[in-house]
C-alpha positions, 0 to 999 in steps of 0.5 A: 460037237457035243455039249454037257450042261451042269450047275442047275439046281434049286434056288430061292427067288432073287438068288443066283446060279452059274451054269456051265456047258462043257463043249467037246469036239474039234472046235473051241467055243470062241470059234463060233457064236455060242448060245444058251437056250431054255425050255419049259414043258409045253413050250418051244425052246427059246434063246436066252443069251448068245455070244458072237465070235470075233467081237465077243458081243453078247446079246440077251432075251429081253426078260433076262437083260441085266440079270444074266451074263454069258461068258466063255473060257477057251482054255477049258472050252466051257461056256458059262451063264451067270444068272442073278436075281432069279425070278419065278419065270426063269425055271426051265431046262437050260441048254447050250450049243453053237448057234445056227448049227444042227448040233445035237442037244445036250442033256441040259440042266434043270433050274428051279426057282422056289421058296 
């Protein structure tokens, strides 16, 4: 499995971004629990949002609840992370992968929040 993230950029506080993660390999993103993670320098990578397979239940890091939305398009095999009301605490490199699988990390996409 391979993942390629995109959609990051510079946004002002309160702004929005939608990240994309294209998955490739012999699977589709609805077959597994998928998750978005983020990492800032000197800190461990943290799970930001996840979506389970069969019941399509989603869950979020407490600090992003109500602001971030995870979704997927199984036709094009892409995961999305819609981020609204971005805060100064949100800047990081964002990644996606299958949760609980030893997949290699993709390149990630940088999110910067600044005036």
